[in-house]
The first five atom37 places (N, CA, C, CB, O) and aatype in JSON, in Angstrom:
{
  "aatype": [20, 20, 20, 20, 20, 20, 20, 20, 20, 20, 20, 20, 20, 20, 20, 20, 20, 20, 20, 20, 20, 20, 20, 20, 20, 20, 20, 20, 20, 20, 20, 20, 20, 20, 20, 20, 20, 20, 20, 20, 20, 20, 20, 20, 20, 20, 20, 20, 20, 20, 20, 20, 20, 20, 20, 20, 20, 20, 20, 20, 20, 20, 20, 20, 20, 20, 20, 20, 20, 20, 20, 20, 20, 20, 20, 20, 20, 20, 20, 20, 20, 20, 20, 20, 20, 20, 20, 20, 20, 20, 20, 20, 20, 20, 20, 20, 20, 20, 20, 20, 20, 20, 20, 20, 20, 20, 20, 20, 20, 20, 20, 20, 20, 20, 20, 20],
  "atom_mask": [
    [1, 1, 1, 1, 1],
    [1, 1, 1, 1, 1],
    [1, 1, 1, 1, 1],
    [1, 1, 1, 1, 1],
    [1, 1, 1, 1, 1],
    [1, 1, 1, 1, 1],
    [1, 1, 1, 1, 1],
    [1, 1, 1, 1, 1],
    [1, 1, 1, 1, 1],
    [1, 1, 1, 1, 1],
    [1, 1, 1, 1, 1],
    [1, 1, 1, 1, 1],
    [1, 1, 1, 1, 1],
    [1, 1, 1, 1, 1],
    [1, 1, 1, 1, 1],
    [1, 1, 1, 1, 1],
    [1, 1, 1, 1, 1],
    [1, 1, 1, 1, 1],
    [1, 1, 1, 1, 1],
    [1, 1, 1, 1, 1],
    [1, 1, 1, 1, 1],
    [1, 1, 1, 1, 1],
    [1, 1, 1, 1, 1],
    [1, 1, 1, 1, 1],
    [1, 1, 1, 1, 1],
    [1, 1, 1, 1, 1],
    [1, 1, 1, 1, 1],
    [1, 1, 1, 1, 1],
    [1, 1, 1, 1, 1],
    [1, 1, 1, 1, 1],
    [1, 1, 1, 1, 1],
    [1, 1, 1, 1, 1],
    [1, 1, 1, 1, 1],
    [1, 1, 1, 1, 1],
    [1, 1, 1, 1, 1],
    [1, 1, 1, 1, 1],
    [1, 1, 1, 1, 1],
    [1, 1, 1, 1, 1],
    [1, 1, 1, 1, 1],
    [1, 1, 1, 1, 1],
    [1, 1, 1, 1, 1],
    [1, 1, 1, 1, 1],
    [1, 1, 1, 1, 1],
    [1, 1, 1, 1, 1],
    [1, 1, 1, 1, 1],
    [1, 1, 1, 1, 1],
    [1, 1, 1, 1, 1],
    [1, 1, 1, 1, 1],
    [1, 1, 1, 1, 1],
    [1, 1, 1, 1, 1],
    [1, 1, 1, 1, 1],
    [1, 1, 1, 1, 1],
    [1, 1, 1, 1, 1],
    [1, 1, 1, 1, 1],
    [1, 1, 1, 1, 1],
    [1, 1, 1, 1, 1],
    [1, 1, 1, 1, 1],
    [1, 1, 1, 1, 1],
    [1, 1, 1, 1, 1],
    [1, 1, 1, 1, 1],
    [1, 1, 1, 1, 1],
    [1, 1, 1, 1, 1],
    [1, 1, 1, 1, 1],
    [1, 1, 1, 1, 1],
    [1, 1, 1, 1, 1],
    [1, 1, 1, 1, 1],
    [1, 1, 1, 1, 1],
    [1, 1, 1, 1, 1],
    [1, 1, 1, 1, 1],
    [1, 1, 1, 1, 1],
    [1, 1, 1, 1, 1],
    [1, 1, 1, 1, 1],
    [1, 1, 1, 1, 1],
    [1, 1, 1, 1, 1],
    [1, 1, 1, 1, 1],
    [1, 1, 1, 1, 1],
    [1, 1, 1, 1, 1],
    [1, 1, 1, 1, 1],
    [1, 1, 1, 1, 1],
    [1, 1, 1, 1, 1],
    [1, 1, 1, 1, 1],
    [1, 1, 1, 1, 1],
    [1, 1, 1, 1, 1],
    [1, 1, 1, 1, 1],
    [1, 1, 1, 1, 1],
    [1, 1, 1, 1, 1],
    [1, 1, 1, 1, 1],
    [1, 1, 1, 1, 1],
    [1, 1, 1, 1, 1],
    [1, 1, 1, 1, 1],
    [1, 1, 1, 1, 1],
    [1, 1, 1, 1, 1],
    [1, 1, 1, 1, 1],
    [1, 1, 1, 1, 1],
    [1, 1, 1, 1, 1],
    [1, 1, 1, 1, 1],
    [1, 1, 1, 1, 1],
    [1, 1, 1, 1, 1],
    [1, 1, 1, 1, 1],
    [1, 1, 1, 1, 1],
    [1, 1, 1, 1, 1],
    [1, 1, 1, 1, 1],
    [1, 1, 1, 1, 1],
    [1, 1, 1, 1, 1],
    [1, 1, 1, 1, 1],
    [1, 1, 1, 1, 1],
    [1, 1, 1, 1, 1],
    [1, 1, 1, 1, 1],
    [1, 1, 1, 1, 1],
    [1, 1, 1, 1, 1],
    [1, 1, 1, 1, 1],
    [1, 1, 1, 1, 1],
    [1, 1, 1, 1, 1],
    [1, 1, 1, 1, 1],
    [1, 1, 1, 1, 1],
    [1, 1, 1, 1, 1]
  ],
  "atom_positions": [
    [[165.35, -67.06, 124.08], [166.46, -66.97, 123.15], [166.54, -68.24, 122.3], [167.79, -66.73, 123.91], [166.78, -68.19, 121.1]],
    [[166.33, -69.38, 122.96], [166.36, -70.65, 122.23], [165.22, -70.75, 121.22], [166.29, -71.81, 123.19], [165.39, -71.35, 120.15]],
    [[164.06, -70.17, 121.55], [162.93, -70.18, 120.62], [163.25, -69.4, 119.36], [161.68, -69.6, 121.28], [162.88, -69.81, 118.25]],
    [[163.93, -68.28, 119.51], [164.3, -67.46, 118.35], [165.31, -68.21, 117.48], [164.88, -66.11, 118.81], [165.2, -68.2, 116.26]],
    [[166.28, -68.85, 118.11], [167.28, -69.63, 117.37], [166.59, -70.76, 116.6], [168.35, -70.2, 118.32], [166.92, -71.01, 115.44]],
    [[165.65, -71.45, 117.25], [164.93, -72.54, 116.58], [164.08, -72.01, 115.43], [164.04, -73.29, 117.59], [164.0, -72.64, 114.38]],
    [[163.45, -70.85, 115.63], [162.61, -70.27, 114.59], [163.45, -69.89, 113.36], [161.87, -69.04, 115.13], [162.99, -70.04, 112.23]],
    [[164.66, -69.39, 113.6], [165.54, -69.01, 112.5], [166.26, -70.2, 111.88], [166.55, -68.0, 112.98], [166.82, -70.1, 110.79]],
    [[166.25, -71.34, 112.58], [166.92, -72.53, 112.07], [168.44, -72.46, 112.16], [166.51, -72.77, 110.64], [169.14, -73.07, 111.35]],
    [[168.94, -71.72, 113.13], [170.39, -71.57, 113.27], [170.95, -72.7, 114.12], [170.74, -70.22, 113.9], [170.3, -73.21, 115.03]],
    [[172.17, -73.09, 113.8], [172.87, -74.07, 114.63], [174.28, -73.58, 114.93], [172.92, -75.45, 113.93], [175.2, -74.37, 115.13]],
    [[174.44, -72.27, 114.95], [175.74, -71.66, 115.21], [175.59, -70.56, 116.25], [176.37, -71.11, 113.91], [174.47, -70.22, 116.63]],
    [[176.68, -69.99, 116.68], [176.66, -68.92, 117.68], [176.02, -67.66, 117.1], [178.08, -68.62, 118.18], [176.09, -67.42, 115.89]],
    [[175.41, -66.86, 117.96], [174.78, -65.62, 117.52], [175.85, -64.59, 117.17], [173.84, -65.07, 118.61], [176.87, -64.51, 117.86]],
    [[175.65, -63.81, 116.12], [176.56, -62.69, 115.85], [176.49, -61.68, 117.0], [176.21, -62.01, 114.49], [175.43, -61.5, 117.59]],
    [[177.59, -61.03, 117.3], [177.67, -60.12, 118.44], [176.62, -59.01, 118.4], [179.05, -59.51, 118.5], [176.01, -58.74, 119.43]],
    [[176.38, -58.34, 117.26], [175.36, -57.27, 117.26], [173.95, -57.81, 117.59], [175.34, -56.58, 115.9], [173.18, -57.14, 118.27]],
    [[173.63, -58.99, 117.11], [172.32, -59.57, 117.4], [172.2, -59.94, 118.87], [172.07, -60.81, 116.52], [171.14, -59.76, 119.48]],
    [[173.27, -60.45, 119.44], [173.27, -60.79, 120.85], [173.09, -59.54, 121.71], [174.58, -61.52, 121.22], [172.35, -59.55, 122.69]],
    [[173.77, -58.46, 121.34], [173.63, -57.19, 122.07], [172.21, -56.65, 121.95], [174.64, -56.15, 121.54], [171.66, -56.13, 122.92]],
    [[171.61, -56.76, 120.77], [170.23, -56.3, 120.57], [169.26, -57.12, 121.41], [169.85, -56.39, 119.08], [168.32, -56.56, 121.98]],
    [[169.49, -58.43, 121.5], [168.62, -59.29, 122.31], [168.66, -58.88, 123.77], [169.02, -60.76, 122.15], [167.61, -58.75, 124.41]],
    [[169.85, -58.68, 124.31], [169.97, -58.29, 125.71], [169.46, -56.87, 125.96], [171.41, -58.41, 126.17], [168.94, -56.58, 127.03]],
    [[169.6, -55.99, 124.98], [169.02, -54.66, 125.08], [167.5, -54.72, 125.14], [169.46, -53.78, 123.9], [166.87, -54.01, 125.93]],
    [[166.9, -55.57, 124.32], [165.45, -55.75, 124.33], [165.0, -56.39, 125.64], [165.0, -56.62, 123.15], [163.96, -56.01, 126.19]],
    [[165.76, -57.34, 126.15], [165.43, -57.97, 127.43], [165.42, -56.95, 128.56], [166.43, -59.1, 127.76], [164.54, -56.97, 129.42]],
    [[166.39, -56.05, 128.55], [166.45, -55.0, 129.56], [165.23, -54.09, 129.46], [167.74, -54.18, 129.41], [164.66, -53.69, 130.48]],
    [[164.82, -53.76, 128.24], [163.64, -52.91, 128.04], [162.38, -53.57, 128.57], [163.48, -52.58, 126.55], [161.55, -52.91, 129.19]],
    [[162.22, -54.86, 128.32], [161.05, -55.59, 128.82], [161.06, -55.58, 130.34], [161.03, -57.04, 128.29], [160.01, -55.39, 130.96]],
    [[162.21, -55.78, 130.94], [162.31, -55.76, 132.4], [161.91, -54.38, 132.95], [163.74, -56.12, 132.86], [161.2, -54.3, 133.96]],
    [[162.35, -53.3, 132.29], [161.99, -51.96, 132.73], [160.49, -51.71, 132.6], [162.76, -50.93, 131.92], [159.9, -51.02, 133.44]],
    [[159.86, -52.26, 131.57], [158.4, -52.13, 131.41], [157.69, -52.84, 132.56], [157.94, -52.71, 130.05], [156.71, -52.32, 133.09]],
    [[158.18, -54.02, 132.95], [157.61, -54.73, 134.09], [157.74, -53.89, 135.36], [158.3, -56.09, 134.28], [156.79, -53.79, 136.14]],
    [[158.9, -53.29, 135.58], [159.08, -52.44, 136.75], [158.13, -51.24, 136.74], [160.53, -51.95, 136.83], [157.57, -50.88, 137.77]],
    [[157.97, -50.63, 135.57], [157.08, -49.49, 135.43], [155.62, -49.89, 135.71], [157.2, -48.88, 134.03], [154.89, -49.16, 136.38]],
    [[155.21, -51.05, 135.2], [153.84, -51.52, 135.41], [153.56, -51.78, 136.88], [153.58, -52.79, 134.6], [152.43, -51.62, 137.33]],
    [[154.56, -52.18, 137.61], [154.38, -52.47, 139.03], [154.69, -51.28, 139.94], [155.25, -53.63, 139.42], [154.59, -51.39, 141.16]],
    [[155.05, -50.14, 139.36], [155.4, -48.98, 140.17], [154.19, -48.14, 140.55], [156.4, -48.12, 139.43], [154.31, -47.27, 141.41]],
    [[153.04, -48.37, 139.94], [151.82, -47.63, 140.29], [150.96, -48.48, 141.21], [151.02, -47.22, 139.01], [151.11, -49.71, 141.27]],
    [[150.06, -47.82, 141.93], [149.17, -48.58, 142.81], [147.74, -48.35, 142.38], [149.37, -48.18, 144.3], [147.33, -47.19, 142.31]],
    [[146.97, -49.34, 142.09], [147.36, -50.75, 142.02], [148.19, -51.02, 140.77], [146.12, -51.67, 142.04], [148.09, -50.3, 139.77]],
    [[149.0, -52.05, 140.82], [149.85, -52.41, 139.69], [149.03, -52.73, 138.45], [150.73, -53.6, 140.05], [147.9, -53.2, 138.56]],
    [[149.59, -52.46, 137.28], [148.89, -52.73, 136.03], [149.03, -54.22, 135.67], [149.45, -51.84, 134.88], [150.15, -54.73, 135.6]],
    [[147.92, -54.9, 135.44], [148.02, -56.3, 135.02], [148.7, -56.41, 133.65], [146.62, -56.96, 134.98], [148.35, -55.69, 132.71]],
    [[149.64, -57.31, 133.55], [150.38, -57.56, 132.31], [149.83, -58.85, 131.73], [151.92, -57.66, 132.56], [149.59, -59.81, 132.47]],
    [[149.62, -58.9, 130.41], [149.23, -60.18, 129.82], [150.17, -60.57, 128.69], [147.79, -60.11, 129.3], [150.71, -59.73, 127.97]],
    [[150.34, -61.85, 128.57], [151.21, -62.44, 127.56], [150.4, -63.42, 126.73], [152.44, -63.15, 128.22], [149.34, -63.88, 127.16]],
    [[150.89, -63.73, 125.56], [150.25, -64.76, 124.75], [151.28, -65.84, 124.44], [149.66, -64.17, 123.44], [152.46, -65.56, 124.28]],
    [[150.81, -67.06, 124.37], [151.68, -68.2, 124.11], [151.82, -68.47, 122.63], [151.15, -69.45, 124.81], [150.99, -68.04, 121.82]],
    [[152.85, -69.16, 122.29], [153.08, -69.6, 120.92], [151.97, -70.57, 120.52], [154.49, -70.27, 120.78], [151.59, -71.44, 121.3]],
    [[151.44, -70.4, 119.31], [150.44, -71.33, 118.8], [149.0, -70.99, 119.13], [150.73, -72.67, 119.31], [148.1, -71.77, 118.79]],
    [[148.74, -69.85, 119.78], [147.36, -69.48, 120.09], [146.76, -68.67, 118.95], [147.28, -68.69, 121.41], [147.48, -68.11, 118.13]],
    [[145.44, -68.61, 118.92], [144.73, -67.89, 117.87], [144.95, -66.39, 118.01], [143.22, -68.21, 117.92], [144.93, -65.85, 119.12]],
    [[145.18, -65.7, 116.89], [145.38, -64.26, 116.88], [144.06, -63.56, 117.19], [145.94, -63.78, 115.52], [143.02, -63.91, 116.62]],
    [[144.08, -62.59, 118.1], [142.91, -61.8, 118.46], [143.29, -60.33, 118.39], [142.38, -62.19, 119.89], [144.1, -59.85, 119.18]],
    [[142.71, -59.6, 117.43], [143.1, -58.21, 117.19], [142.7, -57.27, 118.32], [142.5, -57.73, 115.9], [143.18, -56.13, 118.36]],
    [[141.85, -57.7, 119.24], [141.5, -56.86, 120.38], [142.68, -56.74, 121.34], [140.27, -57.44, 121.12], [142.9, -55.68, 121.92]],
    [[143.44, -57.82, 121.49], [144.54, -57.87, 122.46], [145.92, -57.87, 121.81], [144.39, -59.09, 123.31], [146.92, -57.69, 122.51]],
    [[146.0, -58.07, 120.5], [147.3, -58.25, 119.86], [147.45, -57.36, 118.63], [147.5, -59.71, 119.46], [146.47, -57.04, 117.95]],
    [[148.68, -56.98, 118.36], [149.02, -56.24, 117.15], [150.05, -57.07, 116.4], [149.56, -54.8, 117.48], [151.07, -57.47, 116.97]],
    [[149.79, -57.31, 115.12], [150.7, -58.11, 114.3], [151.81, -57.23, 113.75], [149.94, -58.81, 113.16], [151.54, -56.27, 113.03]],
    [[153.05, -57.56, 114.09], [154.19, -56.75, 113.67], [154.52, -56.9, 112.19], [155.39, -57.11, 114.5], [155.11, -56.0, 111.6]],
    [[154.15, -58.02, 111.58], [154.4, -58.24, 110.15], [153.21, -57.89, 109.29], [154.8, -59.67, 109.91], [153.18, -58.25, 108.11]],
    [[152.22, -57.21, 109.84], [150.99, -56.9, 109.11], [151.21, -56.12, 107.83], [150.07, -56.15, 110.0], [150.47, -56.31, 106.86]],
    [[152.19, -55.25, 107.81], [152.46, -54.44, 106.62], [152.98, -55.3, 105.46], [153.47, -53.35, 106.94], [152.68, -55.02, 104.3]],
    [[153.74, -56.32, 105.78], [154.34, -57.16, 104.74], [153.35, -58.18, 104.17], [155.55, -57.88, 105.29], [153.5, -58.62, 103.04]],
    [[152.36, -58.55, 104.96], [151.43, -59.6, 104.54], [150.0, -59.06, 104.55], [151.55, -60.84, 105.47], [149.16, -59.59, 105.27]],
    [[149.73, -58.03, 103.76], [148.43, -57.37, 103.78], [147.29, -58.27, 103.3], [148.49, -56.13, 102.92], [146.18, -58.16, 103.8]],
    [[147.56, -59.15, 102.34], [146.49, -59.97, 101.78], [146.2, -61.22, 102.6], [146.84, -60.36, 100.37], [145.19, -61.89, 102.38]],
    [[147.07, -61.53, 103.54], [146.88, -62.72, 104.36], [146.26, -62.36, 105.7], [148.21, -63.44, 104.56], [146.41, -61.24, 106.19]],
    [[145.57, -63.32, 106.28], [144.91, -63.12, 107.57], [145.77, -63.75, 108.66], [143.48, -63.72, 107.57], [146.09, -64.93, 108.57]],
    [[146.15, -62.97, 109.71], [146.91, -63.58, 110.8], [146.03, -64.61, 111.5], [147.41, -62.51, 111.81], [144.91, -64.31, 111.9]],
    [[146.54, -65.83, 111.63], [145.71, -66.88, 112.22], [146.25, -67.39, 113.55], [145.59, -68.02, 111.26], [145.47, -67.73, 114.44]],
    [[147.56, -67.44, 113.68], [148.14, -68.06, 114.87], [149.41, -67.31, 115.28], [148.44, -69.55, 114.63], [150.18, -66.88, 114.42]],
    [[149.63, -67.17, 116.58], [150.8, -66.46, 117.08], [152.03, -67.36, 116.92], [150.61, -66.06, 118.57], [152.04, -68.52, 117.32]],
    [[153.05, -66.78, 116.33], [154.32, -67.49, 116.18], [155.23, -67.2, 117.36], [155.02, -67.1, 114.86], [155.87, -68.1, 117.91]],
    [[155.29, -65.91, 117.76], [156.09, -65.51, 118.92], [155.6, -64.14, 119.4], [157.61, -65.46, 118.57], [155.21, -63.29, 118.59]],
    [[155.61, -63.93, 120.71], [155.24, -62.64, 121.28], [156.49, -61.77, 121.36], [154.58, -62.81, 122.69], [157.54, -62.21, 121.81]],
    [[156.37, -60.52, 120.9], [157.49, -59.59, 120.92], [157.47, -58.76, 122.21], [157.44, -58.66, 119.69], [158.48, -58.68, 122.9]],
    [[156.33, -58.16, 122.53], [156.19, -57.39, 123.76], [154.88, -57.76, 124.44], [156.26, -55.86, 123.48], [153.9, -58.07, 123.76]],
    [[154.83, -57.72, 125.78], [153.59, -58.04, 126.48], [152.59, -56.89, 126.36], [153.87, -58.34, 127.96], [152.94, -55.78, 125.96]],
    [[151.34, -57.17, 126.71], [150.3, -56.15, 126.73], [149.93, -55.8, 128.16], [149.05, -56.63, 125.96], [150.38, -56.46, 129.1]],
    [[149.12, -54.76, 128.32], [148.73, -54.28, 129.64], [147.25, -53.91, 129.66], [149.59, -53.08, 130.06], [146.68, -53.54, 128.63]],
    [[146.66, -54.01, 130.83], [145.34, -53.46, 131.09], [145.57, -52.18, 131.89], [144.39, -54.5, 131.87], [146.09, -52.23, 133.0]],
    [[145.2, -51.03, 131.32], [145.42, -49.75, 131.98], [144.07, -49.1, 132.25], [146.32, -48.83, 131.12], [143.46, -48.52, 131.36]],
    [[143.61, -49.21, 133.49], [142.36, -48.6, 133.92], [141.22, -48.84, 132.94], [142.56, -47.11, 134.1], [140.56, -47.9, 132.49]],
    [[140.99, -50.09, 132.62], [139.87, -50.48, 131.76], [140.18, -50.46, 130.27], [138.73, -49.58, 132.01], [139.33, -50.86, 129.47]],
    [[141.33, -50.02, 129.88], [141.73, -50.01, 128.47], [142.82, -51.06, 128.24], [142.23, -48.6, 128.03], [143.47, -51.52, 129.18]],
    [[143.0, -51.43, 126.98], [143.99, -52.45, 126.63], [145.12, -51.82, 125.84], [143.34, -53.6, 125.83], [144.88, -51.13, 124.84]],
    [[146.36, -52.05, 126.28], [147.54, -51.75, 125.48], [147.93, -53.08, 124.86], [148.73, -51.1, 126.34], [148.33, -54.01, 125.57]],
    [[147.8, -53.18, 123.54], [147.97, -54.47, 122.87], [149.39, -54.99, 122.97], [147.58, -54.34, 121.41], [150.36, -54.23, 122.97]],
    [[149.51, -56.32, 123.06], [150.83, -56.92, 122.98], [151.19, -57.05, 121.5], [150.88, -58.31, 123.7], [150.31, -57.12, 120.65]],
    [[152.47, -57.08, 121.21], [152.93, -57.17, 119.82], [153.42, -58.58, 119.56], [154.06, -56.12, 119.53], [154.17, -59.15, 120.36]],
    [[152.98, -59.14, 118.44], [153.28, -60.53, 118.1], [153.69, -60.64, 116.64], [152.08, -61.43, 118.39], [153.45, -59.74, 115.84]],
    [[154.31, -61.76, 116.31], [154.54, -62.15, 114.92], [153.69, -63.38, 114.69], [156.08, -62.43, 114.62], [153.69, -64.3, 115.51]],
    [[152.96, -63.41, 113.58], [151.95, -64.45, 113.34], [152.31, -65.37, 112.18], [150.61, -63.82, 113.09], [153.16, -65.07, 111.34]],
    [[151.62, -66.5, 112.18], [151.52, -67.35, 111.0], [150.27, -66.9, 110.29], [151.49, -68.9, 111.35], [149.33, -66.42, 110.93]],
    [[150.24, -67.04, 108.97], [149.13, -66.5, 108.2], [148.38, -67.6, 107.47], [149.62, -65.47, 107.21], [148.9, -68.68, 107.2]],
    [[147.11, -67.28, 107.15], [146.31, -68.16, 106.31], [145.46, -67.27, 105.41], [145.41, -69.13, 107.17], [145.35, -66.07, 105.62]],
    [[144.85, -67.89, 104.4], [144.0, -67.14, 103.49], [142.6, -66.94, 104.03], [143.93, -67.84, 102.16], [141.87, -66.06, 103.56]],
    [[142.21, -67.74, 105.02], [140.89, -67.58, 105.62], [141.0, -67.81, 107.12], [139.86, -68.55, 104.99], [141.99, -68.37, 107.6]],
    [[140.0, -67.39, 107.85], [139.99, -67.52, 109.3], [139.42, -68.87, 109.67], [139.18, -66.38, 109.96], [138.33, -69.23, 109.23]],
    [[140.15, -69.63, 110.49], [139.72, -70.95, 110.96], [139.38, -70.83, 112.44], [140.82, -72.04, 110.71], [140.27, -70.65, 113.26]],
    [[138.1, -70.93, 112.78], [137.67, -70.74, 114.16], [137.96, -71.95, 115.04], [136.21, -70.43, 114.2], [137.72, -71.89, 116.24]],
    [[138.46, -73.02, 114.48], [138.72, -74.22, 115.29], [140.14, -74.24, 115.83], [138.47, -75.47, 114.48], [140.59, -75.25, 116.37]],
    [[140.86, -73.11, 115.69], [142.23, -73.07, 116.2], [142.23, -73.08, 117.71], [142.97, -71.83, 115.68], [141.18, -73.01, 118.35]],
    [[143.4, -73.17, 118.26], [143.59, -73.29, 119.7], [142.95, -72.12, 120.44], [145.07, -73.36, 120.03], [142.77, -71.04, 119.88]],
    [[142.6, -72.35, 121.7], [141.99, -71.36, 122.57], [142.79, -70.07, 122.56], [141.87, -71.9, 123.99], [143.94, -70.06, 122.14]],
    [[142.21, -68.98, 123.01], [142.87, -67.69, 122.97], [144.22, -67.69, 123.64], [142.0, -66.65, 123.6], [145.14, -67.06, 123.13]],
    [[144.4, -68.36, 124.76], [145.69, -68.51, 125.39], [146.27, -67.26, 126.02], [146.64, -69.01, 124.42], [147.49, -67.14, 126.13]],
    [[145.43, -66.33, 126.44], [145.93, -65.15, 127.13], [146.31, -65.52, 128.54], [144.89, -64.01, 127.12], [145.54, -66.17, 129.25]],
    [[147.49, -65.13, 128.96], [147.97, -65.44, 130.29], [148.17, -64.15, 131.05], [149.28, -66.27, 130.24], [148.97, -63.31, 130.65]],
    [[147.43, -63.98, 132.14], [147.57, -62.76, 132.93], [148.63, -62.97, 133.99], [146.22, -62.35, 133.57], [148.73, -64.05, 134.59]],
    [[149.42, -61.95, 134.22], [150.41, -62.03, 135.3], [150.1, -60.89, 136.24], [151.89, -61.94, 134.75], [150.17, -59.72, 135.87]],
    [[149.74, -61.24, 137.46], [149.36, -60.2, 138.4], [150.6, -59.62, 139.09], [148.39, -60.76, 139.45], [151.57, -60.34, 139.36]],
    [[150.56, -58.33, 139.36], [151.71, -57.66, 139.96], [152.0, -58.1, 141.37], [151.51, -56.19, 139.95], [152.94, -57.62, 141.99]]
  ]
}
């Protein structure tokens, strides 16, 4: 929550509808975690950290429609985690920083696996 406030540059209290939306989204993420761990064996969940290089195999850029001419280069914030489902990848959703060209010297991939 503090990361979102810092990203928006706010120094005031959250409006009530935004606060309700945040807690609604938090509840949804928790339910996804429960669902991933309800099967045997549990589905591995992966997350990406802020500042890591964008990888289209594991990530989907949520702002891709708005920035068609720019190349996603670095993760700004992760929206939803991703999953490995029986050898397939369900991509995590992220918001990226953009550049006009791809810089391969950016930070390591930064995928973090969380085992059930």
